[in-house]
N, C-alpha and C positions, 0 to 999 in steps of 0.2 A: 504493500499500499504506499503511495507517495505521501509526501508530508501534508499536502493540502487535504487529501482525503482523511488522513489520520486526525488532523486538527478538526476537521468536520465532525467525525465520530466522537472526538473528546467533547466538543461543544454540545453535541446531541445528548450525550450521557450526563454532562454537567447540568444542562437545562432540565432534563428529566429528573434528576436528583433534587434540584432546588424546587421544582414543581411538586414532587412527592412530599418533600418536607413541609412545604407551605400548605398543601392540602391537609396534612395531618395536624395543622394548627401551630406549627413552630415558626418562630422568627429565626432568621439566619444572619450570623456575622461571618465575614470572610477574612481569614488570616493568610497572608501570602508568603508565609514562611518566616518572616521577621516581624511583620507589624499586622494589627488588625485594621483593615483598610475600609471595612464596612461594618456597622454594628446594628444588630438586631432589626433586620429589614424583612419585609415580605413582598418586596418589589422585584420581580424577575429580572427586569431590565438592569436595575441597580446592582443586583447580586452578579449577574453575568458580566457587567462592565467592570466589577471589582476583581473578577478572576482573570487568569491567564497573562498576568504581567511578569510572573516569575516561572520557575520550573515546577512549582508545586503550590497547591492551595489546600487549606483546610476550611470546610463549612462546619461552623459550630451551630448547633441546634438548641434553641432555648424555648422553654414552655412558661406558661403563666406561673406565678410564684405558688408554692405549696402552702405558703403562709401569708395571710393579708398583710399588705403594706411592705413586702419585701421585694427585692429585685427579681427579675426573671430567673428561672433555674436553668443552668446548663444540663441538658439531658443527653447529649451525645455530640459526635463528630463524624465527618466523612473527609478522608484524606485523598486528594488527587495528585498524582505525579504524571507529568506530561512528557511526551516524547518517545514512548514505547510503541506499542502496536495500535493504540487508539481505544479499542474495546476494553483494554485493561486499564484505563486511566484512574478508576478507583482502586487505590492500593490497599486501604484498610478502612474499617469504620467500626464503631462501638456496637456491641450486641444490642443494645437498647434501641437501635434504629433498624434492625435487621427486618423486621415485618414491614416497615414503611418502604424499605429499598427492594422488596421482592420484585416489583415490576421493573425497576431499573436494572436489576441483575439479570432478569429475563431478557430484557432489551440488549444488555451487553453480550450475553450469550448468542442471541440471534445475530447481532453484528458481527461477532467473531466467526460464526458459521458462514455468513455471507461474504466475508473478506478473506477466508483462508482456503 
């Protein structure tokens, strides 16, 4: 797969991940490996704009606070590493998000099958 196609697949999986997390009710922060470049957003365009500026990103998923008056609770994360095969852009995630990411993992498997 050429780099243009790989990047398109990475973007497709990143967008599907962000949409799945938001649909599950989470707000997302984007950490680019060094700094948090977007904090607790549910805007797909803002999330995707904050991604892809470095070789890796981590999406941090936040839920409404478990105690009234407290800040949002960090419930999990999804780590992306760019530049490999494309369909394998998600390198790791917390088990707490596994159910939410089932459709994204199915998509990645289908993309792998169609590009290998």
